[in-house]
MDTraj code that builds the backbone (N, CA, C; nanometers):
import mdtraj as md
import numpy as np

residues = "MET THR LYS PRO PRO LEU ILE GLY ILE VAL GLY THR SER ASN VAL GLY LYS THR THR LEU ILE GLU ARG LEU ILE PRO ILE PHE LYS GLU LYS GLY ILE ALA VAL ALA VAL ILE LYS HIS HIS PRO HIS ASP PHE ASP ILE ASP ILE PRO GLY LYS ASP THR HIS ARG LEU LYS ALA ALA GLY ALA LYS THR THR VAL ILE SER SER PRO LYS LYS ILE ALA ILE VAL SER ASP VAL LYS LYS GLU VAL MET PRO ASN ASP ILE VAL SER ARG TYR VAL ASP ASP VAL ASP LEU VAL ILE VAL GLU GLY TYR LYS LYS GLU LYS ILE PRO LYS ILE GLU ILE PHE ARG HIS LYS LYS ASP THR LYS PRO VAL CYS ALA ASN ASP PRO TYR ILE ILE ALA PHE VAL THR ASP THR ARG PHE GLU THR LYS LYS PRO VAL PHE LEU LEU ASP GLU VAL GLN LYS ILE ALA GLU PHE ILE ILE ASN PHE ILE SER LYS ASN GLY SER".split()
xyz = np.array([
    [0.0841, -0.1192, 0.0000],
    [0.0000, 0.0000, 0.0000],
    [0.0880, 0.1247, 0.0000],
    [0.0518, 0.2230, -0.0777],
    [0.1272, 0.3469, -0.0861],
    [0.1015, 0.4329, 0.0360],
    [0.2096, 0.4905, 0.0879],
    [0.1986, 0.5783, 0.2037],
    [0.1317, 0.7099, 0.1613],
    [0.0354, 0.7594, 0.2394],
    [-0.0290, 0.8854, 0.2037],
    [0.0660, 1.0036, 0.2225],
    [0.0470, 1.1109, 0.1468],
    [0.1312, 1.2294, 0.1649],
    [0.1046, 1.2965, 0.2991],
    [0.2091, 1.3575, 0.3532],
    [0.1993, 1.4331, 0.4781],
    [0.2139, 1.5814, 0.4474],
    [0.1297, 1.6624, 0.5090],
    [0.1396, 1.8081, 0.5007],
    [0.1386, 1.8606, 0.6436],
    [0.2406, 1.9362, 0.6795],
    [0.2487, 1.9926, 0.8135],
    [0.1817, 2.1282, 0.8217],
    [0.1156, 2.1528, 0.9325],
    [0.0627, 2.2849, 0.9651],
    [0.1390, 2.3275, 1.0900],
    [0.2207, 2.4322, 1.0775],
    [0.3086, 2.4737, 1.1859],
    [0.2862, 2.6199, 1.2205],
    [0.3459, 2.6605, 1.3304],
    [0.3376, 2.7985, 1.3771],
    [0.3550, 2.7985, 1.5278],
    [0.3618, 2.9161, 1.5849],
    [0.3766, 2.9261, 1.7299],
    [0.2448, 2.8882, 1.7974],
    [0.2470, 2.8807, 1.9267],
    [0.1300, 2.8424, 2.0046],
    [0.0163, 2.9441, 1.9873],
    [-0.1037, 2.8957, 1.9776],
    [-0.2254, 2.9777, 1.9717],
    [-0.2358, 3.0689, 1.8499],
    [-0.1847, 3.0244, 1.7347],
    [-0.2025, 3.1048, 1.6123],
    [-0.3192, 3.0546, 1.5278],
    [-0.3748, 2.9373, 1.5638],
    [-0.4897, 2.8865, 1.4905],
    [-0.4644, 2.7622, 1.4077],
    [-0.3636, 2.6848, 1.4429],
    [-0.3325, 2.5630, 1.3667],
    [-0.4488, 2.4639, 1.3702],
    [-0.4967, 2.4328, 1.4897],
    [-0.6070, 2.3376, 1.5029],
    [-0.7329, 2.3907, 1.4354],
    [-0.7601, 2.5179, 1.4501],
    [-0.8790, 2.5784, 1.3880],
    [-0.8722, 2.5666, 1.2364],
    [-0.7557, 2.5941, 1.1784],
    [-0.7425, 2.5817, 1.0329],
    [-0.7655, 2.4368, 0.9903],
    [-0.7030, 2.3436, 1.0588],
    [-0.7188, 2.2019, 1.0240],
    [-0.8654, 2.1613, 1.0361],
    [-0.9291, 2.2057, 1.1418],
    [-1.0703, 2.1762, 1.1655],
    [-1.1583, 2.2286, 1.0512],
    [-1.1202, 2.3405, 0.9936],
    [-1.1959, 2.3987, 0.8816],
    [-1.1607, 2.3324, 0.7479],
    [-1.0390, 2.2786, 0.7353],
    [-0.9980, 2.2124, 0.6114],
    [-1.0588, 2.0727, 0.5965],
    [-1.0704, 1.9994, 0.7060],
    [-1.1151, 1.8603, 0.6994],
    [-1.2492, 1.8438, 0.6268],
    [-1.3531, 1.9222, 0.6585],
    [-1.4803, 1.9034, 0.5868],
    [-1.4690, 1.9288, 0.4361],
    [-1.3810, 2.0201, 0.3961],
    [-1.3610, 2.0472, 0.2528],
    [-1.2994, 1.9248, 0.1868],
    [-1.1966, 1.8681, 0.2489],
    [-1.1346, 1.7472, 0.1948],
    [-1.2355, 1.6326, 0.1911],
    [-1.3114, 1.6165, 0.2995],
    [-1.4103, 1.5086, 0.3077],
    [-1.5138, 1.5224, 0.1961],
    [-1.5584, 1.6448, 0.1722],
    [-1.6564, 1.6718, 0.0658],
    [-1.6012, 1.6331, -0.0716],
    [-1.4698, 1.6430, -0.0876],
    [-1.4050, 1.6091, -0.2145],
    [-1.3630, 1.4616, -0.2207],
    [-1.4030, 1.3848, -0.1198],
    [-1.3722, 1.2425, -0.1188],
    [-1.2314, 1.2091, -0.0732],
    [-1.1668, 1.3036, -0.0048],
    [-1.0300, 1.2826, 0.0435],
    [-1.0363, 1.2461, 0.1918],
    [-0.9973, 1.1233, 0.2244],
    [-0.9956, 1.0774, 0.3635],
    [-0.8693, 1.1312, 0.4311],
    [-0.8870, 1.1916, 0.5483],
    [-0.7781, 1.2597, 0.6171],
    [-0.7519, 1.1979, 0.7544],
    [-0.6247, 1.1824, 0.7879],
    [-0.5818, 1.1508, 0.9240],
    [-0.5064, 1.2730, 0.9748],
    [-0.5099, 1.2947, 1.1050],
    [-0.4377, 1.4073, 1.1647],
    [-0.3479, 1.3540, 1.2757],
    [-0.2235, 1.3995, 1.2743],
    [-0.1292, 1.3711, 1.3823],
    [-0.1006, 1.5040, 1.4500],
    [-0.1337, 1.5134, 1.5784],
    [-0.1106, 1.6372, 1.6524],
    [0.0066, 1.6163, 1.7467],
    [0.1049, 1.7018, 1.7346],
    [0.2218, 1.6961, 1.8219],
    [0.1918, 1.7699, 1.9512],
    [0.2328, 1.7101, 2.0611],
    [0.2217, 1.7757, 2.1911],
    [0.3606, 1.7714, 2.2526],
    [0.4208, 1.8862, 2.2825],
    [0.5599, 1.8874, 2.3266],
    [0.5826, 1.8318, 2.4679],
    [0.4752, 1.8080, 2.5420],
    [0.4881, 1.7580, 2.6787],
    [0.4148, 1.6248, 2.6898],
    [0.4195, 1.5637, 2.8049],
    [0.3467, 1.4393, 2.8277],
    [0.1965, 1.4698, 2.8283],
    [0.1165, 1.3689, 2.8008],
    [-0.0287, 1.3857, 2.8033],
    [-0.0918, 1.2537, 2.8433],
    [-0.2176, 1.2586, 2.8803],
    [-0.2910, 1.1377, 2.9138],
    [-0.4306, 1.1488, 2.8555],
    [-0.4678, 1.0525, 2.7720],
    [-0.6021, 1.0548, 2.7141],
    [-0.6937, 0.9545, 2.7837],
    [-0.6349, 0.8772, 2.8717],
    [-0.7126, 0.7767, 2.9426],
    [-0.7826, 0.8402, 3.0622],
    [-0.8949, 0.7840, 3.1032],
    [-0.9742, 0.8390, 3.2127],
    [-0.9432, 0.7622, 3.3412],
    [-0.8921, 0.8341, 3.4429],
    [-0.8621, 0.7667, 3.5698],
    [-0.9840, 0.6890, 3.6211],
    [-0.9571, 0.5675, 3.6666],
    [-1.0640, 0.4832, 3.7195],
    [-1.1220, 0.3879, 3.6165],
    [-1.1097, 0.4199, 3.4872],
    [-1.1616, 0.3317, 3.3824],
    [-1.0646, 0.2147, 3.3624],
    [-1.1153, 0.1059, 3.3042],
    [-1.0372, -0.0171, 3.2920],
    [-0.9021, 0.0033, 3.2236],
    [-0.9001, 0.0712, 3.1089],
    [-0.7728, 0.0855, 3.0373],
    [-0.6731, 0.1662, 3.1190],
    [-0.7185, 0.2679, 3.1902],
    [-0.6307, 0.3479, 3.2747],
    [-0.5767, 0.2619, 3.3894],
    [-0.6619, 0.1804, 3.4478],
    [-0.6202, 0.0922, 3.5573],
    [-0.5153, -0.0071, 3.5092],
    [-0.5344, -0.0623, 3.3882],
    [-0.4391, -0.1592, 3.3346],
    [-0.3049, -0.0932, 3.3027],
    [-0.3079, 0.0286, 3.2513],
    [-0.1853, 0.1035, 3.2224],
    [-0.1141, 0.1356, 3.3542],
    [-0.1906, 0.1812, 3.4530],
    [-0.1337, 0.2144, 3.5839],
    [-0.0747, 0.0906, 3.6514],
    [-0.1289, -0.0255, 3.6200],
    [-0.0772, -0.1500, 3.6773],
    [0.0553, -0.1913, 3.6153],
    [0.0931, -0.1264, 3.5041],
    [0.2235, -0.1531, 3.4453],
    [0.2235, -0.2006, 3.3014],
    [0.1064, -0.2091, 3.2370],
    [0.1044, -0.2491, 3.0962],
    [0.1783, -0.1441, 3.0128],
    [0.2668, -0.1893, 2.9242],
    [0.3385, -0.0964, 2.8356],
    [0.2435, -0.0355, 2.7339],
    [0.1467, -0.1153, 2.6871],
    [0.0501, -0.0706, 2.5877],
    [-0.0882, -0.1184, 2.6284],
    [-0.1861, -0.0313, 2.6150],
    [-0.3254, -0.0728, 2.6290],
    [-0.3990, -0.0311, 2.5024],
    [-0.4918, -0.1138, 2.4636],
    [-0.5724, -0.0871, 2.3448],
    [-0.7180, -0.1022, 2.3846],
    [-0.7994, -0.0066, 2.3452],
    [-0.9430, -0.0211, 2.3613],
    [-1.0019, -0.0205, 2.2211],
    [-1.0891, -0.1165, 2.1966],
    [-1.1432, -0.1335, 2.0626],
    [-1.2938, -0.1517, 2.0699],
    [-1.3626, -0.0891, 1.9751],
    [-1.5074, -0.1050, 1.9622],
    [-1.5375, -0.1248, 1.8142],
    [-1.6621, -0.1515, 1.7786],
    [-1.6942, -0.1662, 1.6364],
    [-1.6667, -0.0398, 1.5537],
    [-1.6525, 0.0762, 1.6193],
    [-1.6360, 0.2008, 1.5439],
    [-1.5043, 0.2742, 1.5681],
    [-1.4303, 0.2401, 1.6749],
    [-1.3069, 0.3125, 1.7071],
    [-1.2051, 0.2197, 1.7716],
    [-1.0809, 0.2651, 1.7654],
    [-0.9738, 0.1970, 1.8381],
    [-0.8803, 0.3057, 1.8925],
    [-0.8313, 0.2855, 2.0123],
    [-0.7348, 0.3789, 2.0704],
    [-0.6227, 0.2980, 2.1332],
    [-0.5016, 0.3464, 2.1148],
    [-0.3839, 0.2796, 2.1660],
    [-0.3082, 0.3777, 2.2552],
    [-0.2755, 0.3359, 2.3751],
    [-0.1899, 0.4146, 2.4632],
    [-0.0677, 0.3284, 2.4887],
    [0.0482, 0.3783, 2.4459],
    [0.1698, 0.2993, 2.4562],
    [0.2865, 0.3858, 2.5015],
    [0.3653, 0.3338, 2.5918],
    [0.4880, 0.4016, 2.6320],
    [0.5878, 0.3924, 2.5172],
    [0.6664, 0.4967, 2.4991],
    [0.7697, 0.4950, 2.3960],
    [0.9032, 0.5325, 2.4600],
    [1.0110, 0.4789, 2.4031],
    [1.1451, 0.5093, 2.4548],
    [1.1924, 0.6454, 2.4057],
    [1.1477, 0.6817, 2.2854],
    [1.1799, 0.8139, 2.2312],
    [1.0610, 0.8591, 2.1467],
    [1.0573, 0.9863, 2.1213],
    [0.9447, 1.0414, 2.0462],
    [0.9324, 0.9744, 1.9094],
    [0.8115, 0.9391, 1.8725],
    [0.7852, 0.8760, 1.7443],
    [0.7497, 0.9865, 1.6451],
    [0.8176, 0.9877, 1.5311],
    [0.7993, 1.0936, 1.4323],
    [0.6858, 1.0583, 1.3360],
    [0.6319, 1.1598, 1.2677],
    [0.5128, 1.1400, 1.1843],
    [0.5211, 1.0260, 1.0834],
    [0.6311, 1.0127, 1.0114],
    [0.6394, 0.9045, 0.9128],
    [0.6295, 0.7671, 0.9789],
    [0.6890, 0.7528, 1.0964],
    [0.6797, 0.6260, 1.1688],
    [0.5382, 0.6024, 1.2220],
    [0.4740, 0.7085, 1.2685],
    [0.3348, 0.6960, 1.3152],
    [0.2466, 0.6479, 1.2011],
    [0.2633, 0.7080, 1.0836],
    [0.1835, 0.6681, 0.9670],
    [0.2103, 0.5225, 0.9320],
    [0.3383, 0.4846, 0.9276],
    [0.3737, 0.3462, 0.8931],
    [0.3135, 0.2453, 0.9894],
    [0.3119, 0.2791, 1.1179],
    [0.2661, 0.1845, 1.2190],
    [0.1152, 0.1839, 1.2412],
    [0.0512, 0.3034, 1.2338],
    [-0.0855, 0.3141, 1.2835],
    [-0.1897, 0.3680, 1.1854],
    [-0.1475, 0.4283, 1.0763],
    [-0.2441, 0.4966, 0.9894],
    [-0.2604, 0.4195, 0.8592],
    [-0.3850, 0.3916, 0.8259],
    [-0.4111, 0.3283, 0.6973],
    [-0.5438, 0.3789, 0.6412],
    [-0.5635, 0.3529, 0.5149],
    [-0.6890, 0.3838, 0.4474],
    [-0.7224, 0.5335, 0.4462],
    [-0.6193, 0.6178, 0.4319],
    [-0.6425, 0.7619, 0.4165],
    [-0.5665, 0.8123, 0.2938],
    [-0.6093, 0.9277, 0.2448],
    [-0.5485, 0.9881, 0.1268],
    [-0.4491, 1.0990, 0.1615],
    [-0.4593, 1.1523, 0.2839],
    [-0.3773, 1.2654, 0.3257],
    [-0.3607, 1.2599, 0.4767],
    [-0.2394, 1.2901, 0.5227],
    [-0.2146, 1.3028, 0.6662],
    [-0.1727, 1.4470, 0.6930],
    [-0.2499, 1.5138, 0.7783],
    [-0.2151, 1.6494, 0.8204],
    [-0.1435, 1.6372, 0.9541],
    [-0.0266, 1.6975, 0.9617],
    [0.0571, 1.6902, 1.0818],
    [0.0579, 1.8284, 1.1454],
    [0.0050, 1.8373, 1.2669],
    [0.0042, 1.9654, 1.3374],
    [0.1249, 1.9713, 1.4293],
    [0.2103, 2.0698, 1.4059],
    [0.3319, 2.0820, 1.4857],
    [0.4493, 2.0169, 1.4148],
    [0.5426, 1.9646, 1.4902],
    [0.6652, 1.9060, 1.4346],
    [0.7329, 2.0049, 1.3391],
    [0.7591, 2.1247, 1.3882],
    [0.8182, 2.2311, 1.3051],
    [0.9473, 2.1896, 1.2354],
    [1.0255, 2.1030, 1.2987],
    [1.1567, 2.0677, 1.2430],
    [1.1528, 1.9446, 1.1531],
    [1.0371, 1.8825, 1.1401],
    [1.0250, 1.7616, 1.0585],
    [1.0436, 1.7951, 0.9105],
    [1.1057, 1.7050, 0.8373],
    [1.1356, 1.7269, 0.6954],
    [1.0188, 1.6803, 0.6093],
    [0.9079, 1.7536, 0.6219],
    [0.7878, 1.7297, 0.5415],
    [0.7396, 1.8644, 0.4891],
    [0.6636, 1.8656, 0.3806],
    [0.6090, 1.9925, 0.3321],
    [0.5232, 2.0564, 0.4416],
    [0.5429, 2.1877, 0.4628],
    [0.4749, 2.2567, 0.5717],
    [0.4114, 2.3874, 0.5247],
    [0.3011, 2.4190, 0.5892],
    [0.2363, 2.5487, 0.5745],
    [0.2430, 2.6134, 0.7120],
    [0.2985, 2.7340, 0.7188],
    [0.3087, 2.8022, 0.8476],
    [0.1991, 2.9059, 0.8626],
    [0.1348, 2.9024, 0.9789],
    [0.0419, 3.0097, 1.0148],
    [0.1228, 3.1136, 1.0905],
    [0.1146, 3.2361, 1.0416],
    [0.1927, 3.3455, 1.0988],
    [0.1007, 3.4650, 1.1206],
    [0.0915, 3.5103, 1.2442],
    [0.0098, 3.6279, 1.2763],
    [0.1020, 3.7437, 1.3137],
    [0.0918, 3.8507, 1.2374],
    [0.1761, 3.9680, 1.2625],
    [0.1559, 4.0244, 1.4030],
    [0.0340, 4.0152, 1.4541],
    [0.0038, 4.0704, 1.5870],
    [0.0704, 3.9891, 1.6978],
    [0.1063, 3.8640, 1.6684],
    [0.1613, 3.7752, 1.7707],
    [0.3124, 3.7546, 1.7561],
    [0.3598, 3.7412, 1.6333],
    [0.5001, 3.7090, 1.6079],
    [0.5654, 3.8161, 1.5201],
    [0.6954, 3.8347, 1.5392],
    [0.7648, 3.9350, 1.4587],
    [0.7977, 3.8833, 1.3192],
    [0.8202, 3.7513, 1.3081],
    [0.8479, 3.6915, 1.1775],
    [0.8107, 3.5441, 1.1815],
    [0.7902, 3.4827, 1.0663],
    [0.7590, 3.3393, 1.0652],
    [0.8728, 3.2582, 1.1265],
    [0.8381, 3.1564, 1.2056],
    [0.9410, 3.0754, 1.2711],
    [1.0105, 2.9814, 1.1729],
    [0.9436, 2.9504, 1.0628],
    [1.0019, 2.8572, 0.9646],
    [1.0331, 2.9261, 0.8315],
    [1.0544, 3.0569, 0.8357],
    [1.0755, 3.1342, 0.7125],
    [1.1877, 3.0780, 0.6255],
    [1.2938, 3.0282, 0.6865],
    [1.4082, 2.9767, 0.6096],
    [1.4072, 2.8252, 0.5938],
    [1.2987, 2.7617, 0.6323],
    [1.2864, 2.6168, 0.6224],
    [1.2623, 2.5788, 0.4760],
    [1.3467, 2.4935, 0.4173],
    [1.3285, 2.4562, 0.2765],
    [1.2008, 2.3747, 0.2513],
    [1.1372, 2.3261, 0.3589],
    [1.0159, 2.2469, 0.3435],
    [0.8874, 2.3310, 0.3501],
    [0.9005, 2.4616, 0.3762],
    [0.7820, 2.5488, 0.3772],
    [0.7311, 2.5629, 0.2344],
    [0.6012, 2.5385, 0.2156],
    [0.5417, 2.5498, 0.0824],
    [0.4458, 2.6680, 0.0716],
    [0.4019, 2.7232, 0.1871],
    [0.3089, 2.8370, 0.1848],
    [0.2962, 2.8940, 0.3253],
    [0.2349, 3.0121, 0.3315],
    [0.2058, 3.0774, 0.4592],
    [0.0579, 3.1109, 0.4645],
    [0.0026, 3.1074, 0.5854],
    [-0.1335, 3.1533, 0.6126],
    [-0.1172, 3.2631, 0.7160],
    [-0.1783, 3.3792, 0.6915],
    [-0.1482, 3.4945, 0.7747],
    [-0.2687, 3.5866, 0.7929],
    [-0.2545, 3.6808, 0.8847],
    [-0.3590, 3.7804, 0.9072],
    [-0.3360, 3.9061, 0.8233],
    [-0.2148, 3.9241, 0.7727],
    [-0.1805, 4.0373, 0.6866],
    [-0.0770, 3.9901, 0.5855],
    [-0.0996, 4.0174, 0.4608],
    [-0.0057, 3.9708, 0.3574],
    [0.1343, 4.0280, 0.3827],
    [0.2351, 3.9553, 0.3400],
    [0.3727, 4.0010, 0.3520],
    [0.4524, 3.9480, 0.2338],
    [0.5711, 4.0014, 0.2162],
    [0.6547, 3.9687, 0.1003],
    [0.7304, 3.8381, 0.1228],
    [0.7095, 3.7442, 0.0327],
    [0.7792, 3.6164, 0.0338],
    [0.7647, 3.5554, -0.1054],
    [0.8522, 3.4611, -0.1366],
    [0.8431, 3.3938, -0.2666],
    [0.7436, 3.2783, -0.2632],
    [0.6975, 3.2422, -0.1438],
    [0.6011, 3.1334, -0.1274],
    [0.4588, 3.1886, -0.1368],
    [0.3614, 3.1039, -0.1723],
    [0.2220, 3.1492, -0.1726],
    [0.1790, 3.1934, -0.0325],
    [0.0972, 3.2972, -0.0264],
    [0.0462, 3.3495, 0.1000],
    [-0.1061, 3.3518, 0.0929],
    [-0.1705, 3.2971, 0.1948],
    [-0.3160, 3.2958, 0.2037],
    [-0.3577, 3.3668, 0.3312],
    [-0.4727, 3.4326, 0.3263],
    [-0.5282, 3.4910, 0.4475],
    [-0.5992, 3.3812, 0.5260],
    [-0.6171, 3.4026, 0.6546],
    [-0.6746, 3.3018, 0.7433],
    [-0.8109, 3.2509, 0.6970],
    [-0.8918, 3.3381, 0.6375],
    [-1.0262, 3.2983, 0.5953],
    [-1.0316, 3.2356, 0.4568],
    [-0.9195, 3.2253, 0.3878],
    [-0.9183, 3.1684, 0.2523],
    [-0.9032, 3.0154, 0.2581],
    [-0.9877, 2.9535, 0.3374],
    [-0.9761, 2.8096, 0.3646],
    [-0.9970, 2.7278, 0.2377],
    [-1.0918, 2.7651, 0.1550],
    [-1.1165, 2.6928, 0.0302],
    [-0.9919, 2.6981, -0.0597],
    [-0.9299, 2.8159, -0.0704],
    [-0.8085, 2.8303, -0.1511],
    [-0.6929, 2.7495, -0.0929],
    [-0.6833, 2.7464, 0.0387],
    [-0.5774, 2.6690, 0.1046],
    [-0.5979, 2.5201, 0.0744],
    [-0.7228, 2.4739, 0.0843],
    [-0.7532, 2.3331, 0.0548],
    [-0.7173, 2.3005, -0.0899],
    [-0.7536, 2.3879, -0.1824],
    [-0.7221, 2.3655, -0.3241],
    [-0.5711, 2.3638, -0.3465],
    [-0.4992, 2.4523, -0.2780],
    [-0.3532, 2.4551, -0.2880],
    [-0.2942, 2.3209, -0.2417],
    [-0.3423, 2.2708, -0.1285],
    [-0.2926, 2.1439, -0.0748],
    [-0.3242, 2.0298, -0.1702],
    [-0.4463, 2.0272, -0.2226],
    [-0.4848, 1.9211, -0.3166],
    [-0.3956, 1.9253, -0.4404],
    [-0.3720, 2.0436, -0.4956],
    [-0.2839, 2.0582, -0.6117],
    [-0.1416, 2.0166, -0.5770],
    [-0.0938, 2.0561, -0.4596],
    [0.0422, 2.0223, -0.4182],
    [0.0600, 1.8713, -0.4076],
    [-0.0330, 1.8030, -0.3403],
    [-0.0156, 1.6575, -0.3229],
    [-0.0361, 1.5818, -0.4541],
    [-0.1193, 1.6360, -0.5428],
    [-0.1373, 1.5667, -0.6712],
    [-0.0121, 1.5791, -0.7577],
    [0.0633, 1.6880, -0.7420],
    [0.1881, 1.7074, -0.8192],
    [0.3083, 1.6421, -0.7521],
    [0.3098, 1.6417, -0.6191],
    [0.4297, 1.5998, -0.5464],
    [0.4176, 1.4691, -0.4705],
    [0.2967, 1.4217, -0.4501],
    [0.2803, 1.2998, -0.3704],
    [0.3274, 1.3223, -0.2291],
    [0.3948, 1.2238, -0.1716],
    [0.4387, 1.2402, -0.0319],
    [0.5803, 1.2860, -0.0209],
])
top = md.Topology()
chain = top.add_chain()
for i, resn in enumerate(residues, 1):
    res = top.add_residue(resn, chain, resSeq=i)
    for name in ("N", "CA", "C"):
        top.add_atom(name, md.element.get_by_symbol(name[0]), res)
traj = md.Trajectory(xyz[None], top)
């Protein structure tokens, strides 16, 4: 099976990465493009609910717990080192046409940076060779395509064109 293309959405904290992704997904879905999302969290996190069976089993020392139902599956597993997006896709993601990666600014994948002039003085990934476009609150001079925050349809079309020309 061919690995789906990855597109990163990067930027500093609270610039609207999740909001943009949330607005892009229905457009992709409407066009028949199945999407997976990998969200990077720079600190530890817990998605399990204290007191529930899977949390109790993990707390008892299980390295990995899996909860499965007819409609969903969730895996909580300890890792020795951070798992990067390509490895996550290889191990856990299947049957999708596109993987959107939120965060992982330093990962060597095509990226779109959200940059807000009111919050940041300059884009954090301006010199990154993997940046393919910017999404911003005010246009600025760059050789890369620039979209305004509300141009979600245009951003989706740009991503679709990019992955159709470049693959993963």
